[in-house]
DOLO-960350 format. One record per residue (C-alpha): chain; y, z, x; residue in one letter. Coordinates in steps of 0.05 Angstrom, whole numbers, plus 5000, padded with zeros to 4 digits. Last residue first. Layout:
<recs>
REC unit   c2   c3   c1 code
REC    A    Y    Z    X    a
...
</recs>
This chain:
<recs>
REC unit   c2   c3   c1 code
REC    A 0846 2599 3309    k
REC    A 0856 2540 3366    i
REC    A 0891 2569 3430    k
REC    A 0949 2531 3450    s
REC    A 0999 2580 3428    e
REC    A 0979 2634 3471    i
REC    A 1051 2676 3458    p
REC    A 1095 2674 3523    y
REC    A 1117 2708 3577    k
REC    A 1047 2728 3596    l
REC    A 1035 2797 3625    g
REC    A 0949 2792 3623    r
REC    A 0896 2741 3625    l
REC    A 0824 2739 3632    d
REC    A 0767 2694 3633    v
REC    A 0801 2627 3662    i
REC    A 0751 2584 3686    y
REC    A 0730 2542 3759    a
REC    A 0673 2510 3764    q
REC    A 0629 2474 3823    i
REC    A 0582 2411 3819    s
REC    A 0516 2397 3825    g
REC    A 0494 2367 3888    i
REC    A 0546 2328 3938    r
REC    A 0592 2361 3899    i
REC    A 0632 2354 3832    p
REC    A 0698 2402 3819    s
REC    A 0711 2425 3757    e
REC    A 0775 2463 3741    l
REC    A 0787 2506 3677    w
REC    A 0845 2536 3635    l
REC    A 0904 2534 3686    p
REC    A 0956 2561 3644    i
REC    A 1020 2525 3625    r
REC    A 1054 2582 3592    n
REC    A 1097 2539 3548    r
REC    A 1036 2511 3511    d
REC    A 0986 2461 3524    d
REC    A 0946 2501 3567    s
REC    A 0919 2466 3633    i
REC    A 0853 2427 3647    w
REC    A 0832 2417 3709    i
REC    A 0784 2357 3741    f
REC    A 0763 2341 3811    f
REC    A 0762 2274 3839    e
REC    A 0723 2255 3899    d
REC    A 0690 2186 3865    g
REC    A 0724 2129 3906    d
REC    A 0750 2167 3976    t
REC    A 0831 2164 3985    f
REC    A 0866 2139 4049    s
REC    A 0946 2150 4021    y
REC    A 0963 2162 4095    g
REC    A 0958 2203 4158    e
REC    A 0943 2267 4129    s
REC    A 0883 2252 4096    t
REC    A 0874 2248 4015    g
REC    A 0869 2308 3960    l
REC    A 0844 2274 3892    q
REC    A 0864 2300 3814    c
REC    A 0852 2277 3757    a
REC    A 0888 2311 3706    f
REC    A 0878 2338 3627    k
REC    A 0920 2375 3578    l
REC    A 0893 2420 3537    t
REC    A 0884 2458 3462    r
REC    A 0841 2512 3470    f
REC    A 0776 2535 3440    r
REC    A 0746 2607 3451    g
REC    A 0757 2652 3506    l
REC    A 0684 2682 3519    s
REC    A 0676 2615 3559    r
REC    A 0737 2566 3550    i
REC    A 0720 2509 3496    k
REC    A 0772 2447 3514    k
REC    A 0810 2407 3458    e
REC    A 0836 2347 3498    e
REC    A 0905 2321 3512    r
REC    A 0914 2255 3560    g
REC    A 0880 2236 3624    l
REC    A 0940 2246 3678    y
REC    A 0929 2216 3743    r
REC    A 0941 2265 3809    l
REC    A 0937 2234 3880    r
REC    A 0944 2282 3934    l
REC    A 0974 2277 4003    h
REC    A 0967 2321 4058    r
REC    A 1017 2348 4101    v
REC    A 0979 2389 4166    t
REC    A 0980 2466 4203    d
REC    A 0938 2488 4165    e
REC    A 0954 2462 4082    l
REC    A 1032 2431 4072    v
REC    A 1016 2392 4010    m
REC    A 1050 2322 3998    e
REC    A 1047 2292 3923    l
REC    A 1033 2227 3888    r
REC    A 1034 2213 3816    l
REC    A 0991 2168 3767    e
REC    A 1011 2150 3699    e
REC    A 0942 2136 3654    g
REC    A 0974 2172 3600    e
REC    A 1043 2181 3599    h
REC    A 1071 2261 3607    f
REC    A 1138 2274 3599    n
REC    A 1126 2291 3529    e
REC    A 1083 2354 3553    s
REC    A 1141 2383 3584    a
REC    A 1128 2402 3663    v
REC    A 1139 2474 3677    t
REC    A 1061 2492 3702    r
REC    A 1056 2449 3764    m
REC    A 1112 2481 3808    n
REC    A 1074 2546 3792    f
REC    A 1006 2527 3816    f
REC    A 1031 2481 3870    l
REC    A 1068 2544 3901    s
REC    A 0998 2563 3906    i
REC    A 0977 2507 3952    p
REC    A 1040 2498 3993    d
REC    A 1094 2447 3979    m
REC    A 1117 2380 3999    s
REC    A 1148 2338 3946    r
REC    A 1226 2348 3968    e
REC    A 1208 2323 4040    s
REC    A 1182 2359 4091    l
REC    A 1171 2352 4167    t
REC    A 1126 2400 4207    l
REC    A 1145 2450 4261    t
REC    A 1073 2464 4299    y
REC    A 1046 2537 4324    e
REC    A 0984 2544 4342    k
REC    A 0945 2618 4358    p
REC    A 0891 2607 4413    t
REC    A 0819 2608 4384    r
REC    A 0762 2659 4377    k
REC    A 0764 2665 4308    r
REC    A 0824 2612 4265    s
REC    A 0902 2622 4287    q
REC    A 0956 2598 4250    s
REC    A 1030 2595 4264    w
REC    A 1075 2543 4215    t
REC    A 1147 2520 4222    r
REC    A 1171 2482 4169    v
REC    A 1221 2431 4162    e
REC    A 1280 2399 4121    m
REC    A 1332 2430 4154    q
REC    A 1367 2459 4101    e
REC    A 1301 2477 4073    w
REC    A 1266 2519 4131    d
REC    A 1205 2546 4106    y
REC    A 1168 2591 4145    d
REC    A 1090 2585 4146    y
REC    A 1036 2635 4155    h
REC    A 0976 2627 4182    s
REC    A 0902 2672 4191    r
REC    A 0841 2636 4199    f
REC    A 0764 2661 4189    t
REC    A 0691 2630 4184    y
REC    A 0635 2675 4203    d
REC    A 0626 2672 4123    g
REC    A 0689 2654 4091    e
REC    A 0750 2706 4119    h
REC    A 0817 2667 4096    i
REC    A 0886 2703 4115    d
REC    A 0937 2659 4081    s
REC    A 1015 2663 4091    a
REC    A 1066 2635 4060    f
REC    A 1149 2642 4066    r
REC    A 1214 2620 4039    r
REC    A 1187 2577 3975    t
REC    A 1241 2554 3942    r
REC    A 1264 2580 3874    l
REC    A 1336 2578 3899    s
REC    A 1360 2642 3863    t
REC    A 1295 2679 3868    t
REC    A 1272 2662 3928    d
REC    A 1201 2658 3926    v
REC    A 1155 2686 3971    h
REC    A 1076 2667 3977    i
REC    A 1011 2704 3990    t
REC    A 0943 2683 3998    y
REC    A 0875 2726 4007    r
REC    A 0807 2694 4011    d
REC    A 0749 2744 4021    d
REC    A 0681 2703 4029    l
REC    A 0618 2728 4041    p
REC    A 0557 2677 4032    f
REC    A 0482 2706 4031    f
REC    A 0497 2776 4029    l
REC    A 0564 2774 3988    r
REC    A 0527 2740 3928    y
REC    A 0506 2805 3885    t
REC    A 0576 2832 3904    p
REC    A 0617 2774 3876    l
REC    A 0654 2726 3935    t
REC    A 0732 2740 3933    k
REC    A 0790 2700 3917    g
REC    A 0851 2729 3922    h
REC    A 0916 2694 3901    g
REC    A 0986 2741 3917    v
REC    A 1054 2712 3885    i
REC    A 1117 2749 3904    r
REC    A 1185 2730 3877    y
REC    A 1241 2751 3921    h
REC    A 1297 2798 3924    p
REC    A 1339 2791 3980    a
REC    A 1337 2840 4049    q
REC    A 1299 2786 4096    d
REC    A 1250 2790 4044    l
REC    A 1241 2839 3985    t
REC    A 1192 2844 3923    d
REC    A 1180 2826 3856    i
REC    A 1117 2814 3820    d
REC    A 1061 2757 3812    t
REC    A 0987 2766 3808    k
REC    A 0935 2705 3818    v
REC    A 0867 2732 3813    v
REC    A 0799 2695 3835    v
REC    A 0727 2709 3832    t
REC    A 0664 2690 3862    a
REC    A 0589 2667 3847    v
REC    A 0576 2657 3764    e
REC    A 0511 2617 3762    t
REC    A 0498 2557 3722    n
REC    A 0425 2547 3721    p
REC    A 0393 2500 3780    f
REC    A 0349 2449 3773    l
REC    A 0403 2398 3759    r
REC    A 0462 2439 3786    a
REC    A 0512 2493 3770    r
REC    A 0558 2542 3815    y
REC    A 0599 2585 3781    s
REC    A 0682 2609 3792    v
REC    A 0710 2662 3750    r
REC    A 0784 2663 3745    y
REC    A 0828 2720 3728    e
REC    A 0907 2715 3712    l
REC    A 0961 2769 3720    e
REC    A 1040 2767 3701    e
REC    A 1078 2831 3719    g
REC    A 1130 2793 3740    p
REC    A 1139 2728 3703    h
REC    A 1152 2662 3752    y
REC    A 1143 2610 3697    l
REC    A 1211 2609 3670    q
REC    A 1244 2590 3735    a
REC    A 1198 2526 3749    w
REC    A 1247 2474 3714    g
REC    A 1233 2413 3771    s
REC    A 1170 2375 3785    l
REC    A 1124 2379 3832    p
REC    A 1060 2370 3792    l
REC    A 0985 2390 3796    l
REC    A 0939 2427 3841    l
REC    A 0931 2499 3836    g
REC    A 0866 2512 3820    i
REC    A 0826 2475 3875    l
REC    A 0871 2503 3923    l
REC    A 0865 2569 3893    l
REC    A 0788 2564 3927    l
REC    A 0807 2539 3988    h
REC    A 0734 2539 4018    r
REC    A 0679 2539 3964    m
</recs>
């Protein structure tokens, strides 16, 4: 269950993403667990909201992602994760990322301050009963936090995708820079629970190590995004040792464009 927003937010770090930072947009997802002898069960929600805020006396887009266990399962596995980023409205660069994670007995708090002139990020983090840690990490043009990736991937024009094409990028996560491998699998119609059928773009994703591009066979997860101007992540499926975890959209509000990918 850790890093639910990471699973929802991994895709393509390409330019042109101003149009998708739309104050007032709110996306809600349900997370479910499925196994062979276990019925498909919704266990958590994830909500991503966008608005305008002030940071260092300048206007910024603020995006808050909040994941929590549904009340029925909170006793067995209490989860309450909140991620917040601030993005400069002029440069469209992420300026600050913060996380506040509570999952069972595990707690983790962090914030990253990006210095794009020096191409580095200064991180502070603290987990339960441990001394805070501070690091300075080197950035590249491909480096982003999970929530920035959530929005950055939503801007790529579908004509730029080539089926089978593989892309590599970097993600700043918990004091390290992790590598990601992405493959575009093509267009596909996808039925979304309670919302109907959509035209989508399908990707396979893998999270590698911080030391290099070392990936384990069979650990891919899959994500479907709407094939329209909104580029909404609609469905994600991640196989685990026993069964699979799914995340799918259940409500969307305040979109900038009509939902043109929905099949009537």
